[in-house]
N, C-alpha and C positions, 0 to 999 in steps of 0.2 A: 833382339837381342834378349831381353830379360824374359819375352814372352815364351818364347822356346824353353829360356831354362825354367821357367812355371811351368812349364807341360812336362819337360823331362823329369820336373819331381813326384807327377804321378807316378810314374815308372819305378821310381828309386823309393817311395814309401809304400808301394805294393809291393817291392822287391823284398824291402826289409822285413814286411809281415810273412812272405814264403820263406827266407831263410830262416826267421825264427818259428816257424809252422810246428806245431807238434804230430802233423801227419800229412805230409807236402802232397803226396800219391791220393790223397781221398779229396781234395780240393776241387770245388765244382768249379772250375772257371767261367762257364757258360754264364753261371748264376751270379758271380762276383761280376763280370762284367756289364753285367744288365742293371747291377746297381750302381756301378761307377758312372756308366753311362745314364742313368736316369739320374744321379747327383748333379751330373754337368747340365745338364738339362734343366732343372730346376733353378740351378745357378744362374743359367743365362734367362732364363724366364724370370725369374726376379731382378735381376741386376740391369736388363735390357730392357724390356718391356714396360710401359710405364702403367701398366693392368697389373702387372705384378705389384709394381712398387706402391701403386695405388692400395692393395690388396693388405700389401705387407704396413703399410703406412697407419691405415685404419686400425690393423691389430694392434700397433703400437697405441693409438689415440686410445683405444680400449681400454688396454692394462693403465695407462694413464689415467685415465676415465676413474677405472676401480680403486688404484690406487687412492685417488680424490676422496675417494668415497671412505676410504680407510681412514683418512685421515679425521673425517671427523669424529669418530670414536677414538682417535688417537687423542684428539685436542680435547674431549671431554675427560678424559682421566688424566692425561699427562700433557696440560697447555703447553708449558715451558719446554718440553723436547721439540716442537716444532719452530724453536724459534732459536737455532745455536748459534753462540755468542763467538763460536770460531769462525764464522763467515761461509762455511762448508758444510753439507748436510749432515747429518746426524744417523751414524749407521746403522742404528738400532732402529731410531725412528723411520729412517726411509727404506731401508733394505730389509729388516726382518719383521716390526709388528705387524705392517698390512696383511702377512700371512695367518693372523688371527680373524680375516677373513676370508682369504682366497681359499683357503684348504677347507672351512668348513662350506664354502661355495661351491668347491669340486664335490666334496661326500654328498652334499644335497642332491648335486645331478648325479653322483652313483646311486644314491638311496632312493631317487625314485626310477631309478633303471635308465637313464638316458645316455650318460656317459659311457657305461657298459656297452649300451646297442650302439654306439658312434664307433667307437673303439674296437670293436667287435667286427664287424663290417667291414670297416676298413683295414683291422687287421688280414682278414681273410681275403680282400682285392689285393692286398698287398703282396700275400703270402703266393697269390695266383702270378703275379706279376713277376715276381724275384725270384720264385721256387724254393724258397724257403720254408721250414716246417711251422706249421701254421700258429705255435702258441710264441715261436721266436718271432713272427711278424706281428703278431699281436700285442706280443711285450713290449716289441719297437714303439709302435705306436702310442701304449699306455704311457710310459715313461717318459714320454713328450709331455703330458699333462700333469704326472703325480711326483716325478722326481726318483731318484733312486731306493732311498729307504724305502718310500711310501709303494713304489711299485713292487718291490719286495715284499713288503708285508702284506700285499693284498693278493699275493701271489702264491701265499704259502702252501695250500692245496695242491696247486701245480708242481711245485718245486719239490715237495714232499714225495711225487711220484715221478718226477725226472730223474735220471741218472746223473751220477755226480759231473758226468764230460757235459752235460748239456746245462747244468746248473752253473757250470764256469765260464760257458757261453753270455749266459745271462748276465752274470757276473761282471765280462770284461763290458759288455754293451753297458752296464749302469756307470760306468765310468764317465760316458759321455752325454748325461743327461745333464738337465738342469730342474729346478722347482717350479713349476706355472707362479707359485706366489712371489717369485723374488723377481721376474723378468721385468716388470714393471721398473723395479731400482735399476737393472740394467740398463734401460732405456733413457734413465733420468741420467746416467753418466757418460754413456757413448751412442753413438747413433741409433736408433732405433730401429730403423729399416734393416741394417746391417745384423742384427740380433736375433730378430725375427724371421732372416734367409738363413741363421746359422743352424737353426733348432732343426728346421726339416734336413737342413743337410749333415747334421750329426747321426740323425736317426738312421739313414742309409747309408753312412759312413761307417757307422757302428757295426750295421750286418754286415756290410762289405767283410770288414777286418775282421771280426769275429770270425768269419765264414773259412778266411785264409789263415788266420792263427790257430783256427781249434776247431777243423771241420768234423761235422757229425752226421753220419747217415742214419736217418729216422726212420723205419719203416713206416706202413699206413696204420696197424696196430698202434703204435706210440705215437702216433702224430694226431694226439688228441688236444683238446682245449677242457679242462676240469672245469665244469661249471663252479662261477663264485657265487651261487644264490643260496640261500639257506636251504633247507632239506623241507619238504612240504609240511613233514610233520613238526616241524618247527617255529614257535610261535613267533611273529616280527618283532624285531626289538623297537618300542614304541620312539616315534621321532624324537621328542626331544631329549631322551635317555641319548639317541645314536648323536644328536647335536652337542650333548654335552661332551660325548666321549670325542668328537671330532675338535672342539676347542681342546679341550685338554691337551691332545695330541699336537696339535698347533704351538701349544705353548712349548712343549716337550721339546719340538722343533727348534724352538726359536733359540731354548737354552744351548740345545745340541750346537747349534751353528757359532752363536756366541761365543762359546768355551772352546771351539774349534778353531774360530779365528783369533782370539785373543792369544791363546797356547802357540797355534803357529806361528803369527808374526812375532810374538815374544822369542820364541826359540829360535827362529831366523835373526833374530837383533843379536841375540845370544851369541850365536856361532859367528856374527858378523865382527862382535865385539871381541868375540877369542881369537879370532884371524887378526884384527887390528893389532893384535899383541906381538905378530911377527914382524911390524914396522912395517910390512908392504903394504902401503893403502889400496893398491888396486884388486888386494886378495880379498874380495868379497865373494858371497853365494850367486849374486847378479853376476857377476864376471864369471865364476867360474861354471855355471851354467850357460852363461851366453855365449862361453866357447864350444863347450860342448853341443849346442844345439846352433851356433853359427852357421856350418851348411846347411840343415834344413832350411832356415831361415832365408839363406842365400837361393835358396831350391825353389821358394815360394815367389821368385822375381825381384829381389833388391841388389842395388851396388853393396860393394864390401862397408861401406859404413852404416848403410840404412838396415843391411842386414844384422848388424851385430847388434843394434840399438834394439832391432825387432827381438832377436834372441835374447838378450838381456830382460825385457820385459816377458819372455815365453818361459824364461827360468824362474823368474819370481814368481810366477802364477805357477808353476809347480811345487814351489816350495812352500808358498803361503796359499793362496786361492784368488780367486779373477777379481773378486771387491777391492782388495791391496793394489793391481797393476790400475785399474779402471780407475781408483781414487787418482791415483799419479797422473795420469793422459787425461783426465776428463776438460781440464780447463782447454787444453792446447788440441786436444780432438774436436772438440765441439767447435772451437773457434777456427780449426783447421791451420792453424800455425804450425812452424820448425818442420819437422818429421811428416806431421799428418796435413801438411799441405796437401801430399801427395793423395788421391783419392785412394790409389792401389794400398798404400798402407793402412789408411783408416780401414778400408775391409778386411784385409788380412788379418791384421791384427784383431780388431772386434771380433770377427769370428772365429778365431783362434781363441781368444780370451770367454767365449760364451760354451761354457760345459764347465763340469764340476771335475775335472782332470787333475787331480793334484794328490800328495800325498795322505791329507786328511781325509780323503774321500776315502780312500783304500781302507781304513780303518772301520769308517760307515758301514761302508757296505760288509767288510767281513764280521763286525758287530750284527748284523742285519742277519747272515746267514746262519750267525752260532744261533741266534733265538729262533731261526727257522726251521732249520733241517738238521740232519745227522752229525753226529762227529765225524764221521767217515767223510761226509759229503764236506764239511767244513775243512777238514785238512786238506781235501784235496784242492781245494779253490785256497788256501793259504800258503802253500806249497807253490803257488804259481801267481805269485803277486806281482813278481818284475813284469810278467806277460800282462798283466791287468796295465798296471801304468803305461808300458810298450802302447796297448790296445788304446790305450785313452789318447795318446801323443799324437799317435797315426791317426787317429780318427779326426783329430782337431786340425792338423795338418792336412789333411786330404780336404775336409771341408773349407780351410782357409785357399788352399790352391784353388779347388771348383769357385770360389767368388771371386779370387782373384784373379782368374782369368776374362773375364767381364768388365774389369776397371783400371784404368789406365789412366 
């Protein structure tokens, strides 16, 4: 029965996107269905075949190794930070400081031309398969490596030449990515194989949901990828100057994430404190969003009690961020206790959590566009913030439903 409910969830999630679409008549359903089928196929491959699991596990081990290397630098500068007295991981040390290694590493791959070359051809291949515009397909793969604000920053020239409507498509897609630098932190708190399964599923889901919510017809003349390389007449920036800028940008990213986490966790706590003044102990943000998201959690294939618990975690993630929820569940989900003795619950919640879809991300994306494109385009995107949040939630639900089909 729960499997049938899980399957029903696909139609409901796509139906909600259809009802909220900006232009229902222009939706290219063939393209959407191809992408959704591909997403389900990848979920089946990763969840059911040993070779898929080994690939995911190897990637998880690779990120763990990279974080271990980063810890050597952290230990040199801040040795006491690697030995928390609380008994739980230090958020800044485990989740953020490794960014100082990973971001420059990816920037170096960009500097030597390897990463852009890989992304370009993978993106073109995906465009051929999904029938999406080439840059949107290119962008979907690129954001899998770079994260939302970073991928927007490196796409500045393209964004400035694209219409406001296409910019909005990219803004919606950006809600569903993660930064490669923090994947290693995720897989310390929740099962790594599910985290790494979620990333490609989110990429495909973001294409499908954006194609429904904001269908755009792009002519052949418009369907071009603006070169991100420097003009031939410009002198290439010296490597160590480039590396220095990369490290500084990584540091700024850490400060932004830290400030966002502190502010939103504190604001959520403040709202809960104010709600407690009513005398109703059950009136909390978690319960409010639990009620709102309960039907969607149930459609992922749970009984009533499990669905409400899952919905509370989903609501907390939207109000704060994925790290807050991962911190709450890490002991039980890794030990497979309580709710998480059920593999379906472990898979569904981990996949749902693996994205930046929350209120804080909205501000980061709007801020990025303000610094990259004209006021007219920024205003167009800002006036559609509810759709951006809806896109992020629907992509997470679609990814969770895809992976959950194959874990019972």
